[in-house]
C-alpha positions as CSV (number, residue, x, y, z in Angstrom):
1,M,-73.2,-140.3,201.5
2,R,-76.2,-140.4,203.9
3,A,-75.4,-141.4,207.5
4,S,-77.2,-144.3,209.2
5,H,-78.3,-144.6,212.9
6,A,-75.3,-146.8,213.6
7,D,-73.0,-144.1,212.1
8,R,-74.5,-141.5,214.4
9,E,-74.1,-143.8,217.4
10,R,-70.5,-144.4,216.7
11,T,-69.9,-140.7,216.4
12,V,-71.7,-140.2,219.8
13,D,-69.4,-142.9,221.3
14,V,-66.3,-141.0,220.1
15,L,-67.7,-137.8,221.6
16,K,-68.4,-139.5,224.9
17,A,-64.8,-140.7,225.0
18,G,-63.5,-137.3,224.2
19,F,-65.7,-135.8,227.0
20,A,-64.6,-138.5,229.5
21,E,-60.9,-137.8,228.6
22,G,-61.4,-134.1,229.2
23,R,-61.0,-133.0,225.6
24,L,-64.4,-131.4,225.4
25,Q,-66.2,-129.1,227.9
26,Q,-69.8,-129.8,228.9
27,P,-71.5,-127.1,226.7
28,E,-69.4,-128.1,223.6
29,Y,-70.1,-131.8,224.3
30,E,-73.8,-131.3,224.4
31,Q,-73.8,-129.1,221.3
32,R,-71.9,-131.8,219.3
33,I,-74.2,-134.6,220.6
34,T,-77.2,-132.6,219.4
35,R,-75.6,-132.0,216.0
36,A,-74.6,-135.7,215.7
37,Y,-78.2,-136.8,216.1
38,K,-79.3,-134.3,213.5
39,A,-76.5,-135.1,211.0
40,Q,-77.7,-136.4,207.6
41,T,-74.3,-137.2,206.0
42,H,-71.0,-138.8,206.9
43,A,-69.3,-135.5,206.2
44,E,-71.3,-133.8,208.9
45,L,-70.4,-136.6,211.4
46,Q,-66.7,-136.5,210.5
47,M,-66.6,-132.7,211.1
48,L,-67.8,-133.3,214.7
49,V,-65.0,-135.6,215.6
50,A,-62.2,-134.4,213.3
51,D,-60.3,-132.7,216.1
52,L,-60.5,-135.7,218.4
53,P,-57.8,-138.4,218.5
54,Q,-60.1,-141.1,217.3
55,G,-62.8,-140.5,214.7
56,P,-65.6,-142.8,213.6
57,V,-64.6,-146.2,212.3
58,P,-63.8,-145.7,208.6
59,Q,-66.4,-147.2,206.4
60,A,-65.9,-148.5,202.9
61,Q,-67.1,-145.9,200.4
62,F,-69.9,-147.0,198.3
63,V,-69.0,-146.9,194.6
64,P,-72.0,-147.0,192.4
65,Q,-71.8,-149.6,189.7
66,R,-72.7,-148.8,186.2
67,P,-76.3,-150.0,185.5
68,M,-76.6,-153.2,183.6
69,V,-78.6,-151.5,180.8
70,P,-77.7,-151.7,177.2
71,A,-76.1,-148.6,175.8
72,T,-79.0,-148.0,173.5
73,F,-81.3,-147.4,176.5
74,M,-78.9,-145.2,178.5
75,P,-79.5,-141.4,178.1
76,M,-76.8,-139.7,176.2
77,Q,-75.3,-136.5,177.6
78,M,-75.3,-134.2,174.7
79,P,-73.0,-131.2,174.7
80,V,-74.7,-127.8,174.9
81,P,-74.4,-126.2,171.5
82,V,-72.8,-122.7,171.4
83,T,-75.0,-120.4,169.4
84,T,-74.0,-117.7,167.0
85,N,-74.9,-114.2,167.9
86,S,-77.8,-113.0,165.8
87,S,-76.6,-109.4,165.7
88,A,-73.3,-110.7,164.3
89,T,-75.1,-112.4,161.5
90,G,-77.1,-109.3,160.9
91,A,-73.9,-107.2,160.7
92,L,-72.4,-109.6,158.2
93,V,-75.6,-109.6,156.0
94,C,-75.8,-105.8,156.1
95,G,-72.2,-105.4,155.3
96,L,-72.4,-107.8,152.4
97,M,-75.5,-106.0,151.1
98,T,-73.8,-102.6,151.2
99,P,-72.6,-102.7,147.5
100,V,-76.0,-103.8,146.3
101,T,-77.9,-101.1,148.3
102,W,-75.4,-98.4,147.3
103,G,-74.2,-98.1,150.9
104,L,-77.6,-97.8,152.6
105,T,-76.9,-100.8,154.9
106,A,-73.5,-99.6,156.0
107,I,-74.7,-97.8,159.1
108,P,-76.8,-100.7,160.3
109,A,-73.8,-103.0,159.7
110,V,-71.6,-100.8,161.9
111,I,-74.2,-100.5,164.6
112,L,-75.0,-104.3,164.6
113,G,-71.3,-105.1,164.5
114,H,-70.4,-103.1,167.6
115,K,-73.5,-104.4,169.4
116,A,-72.7,-108.0,168.5
117,R,-69.0,-107.8,169.6
118,A,-70.1,-106.4,173.0
119,E,-72.7,-109.2,173.4
120,I,-70.2,-111.9,172.4
121,R,-67.6,-110.7,174.9
122,R,-70.3,-110.8,177.6
123,S,-72.0,-114.1,176.7
124,G,-69.3,-116.2,175.0
125,E,-71.3,-116.8,171.9
126,R,-69.8,-117.4,168.4
127,G,-69.8,-114.8,165.6
128,D,-67.0,-112.4,166.4
129,G,-65.6,-112.9,162.8
130,Q,-69.0,-112.1,161.3
131,A,-69.4,-109.0,163.5
132,L,-65.9,-107.8,162.6
133,T,-66.5,-108.4,158.9
134,G,-69.7,-106.4,159.0
135,L,-67.9,-103.6,160.9
136,I,-65.1,-103.4,158.4
137,V,-67.3,-103.4,155.3
138,G,-69.7,-100.9,156.9
139,W,-66.9,-98.5,157.8
140,L,-65.3,-98.9,154.4
141,A,-68.6,-98.0,152.7
142,I,-69.1,-95.0,155.0
143,G,-65.6,-93.9,154.2
144,G,-66.2,-94.4,150.5
145,W,-69.3,-92.3,150.6
146,A,-67.6,-89.6,152.7
147,L,-64.8,-89.5,150.1
148,F,-67.3,-89.3,147.2
149,L,-69.1,-86.4,148.9
150,L,-65.9,-84.6,149.6
151,V,-64.8,-84.9,146.0
152,F,-68.2,-83.9,144.8
153,I,-68.3,-80.8,147.0
154,L,-64.8,-79.8,146.1
155,S,-65.5,-80.1,142.3
156,A,-68.7,-78.1,142.7
157,A,-66.8,-75.4,144.6
158,A,-64.1,-75.4,141.9
159,N,-66.7,-74.8,139.2
160,L,-68.1,-71.7,141.0
């Protein structure tokens, strides 16, 4: 809360009493007086007299009342929506398109899946399940093609 001139004067009075009692040396007293007159808030003033036996007179804290405005006119605090990572969505789409495209989208699914999972860990976005699904389907398609090529090469070698 912002300090008034009267608050500053009360703080200066406490500092004067501390100096008169021998609790403050001349340089420290002058420094605190200067800071008291420059203080903007109660907290700054309280820091100046916190180590002295008597602080400023405690003031009742101002508690702001709710405005007398109908609820329909009060601004609503909307929660910030958590977005889904676009790379995760791309990984899922590429993974699901793999059977239709005869495996051509498997490699993009794997790349986008790994990229999306790294971004999700860093940013806290949604979509880890989508990225993981794209990764799994992409790797399965790559493994299927690798197995198909291996069988094809072995059967061609056996016919020679």
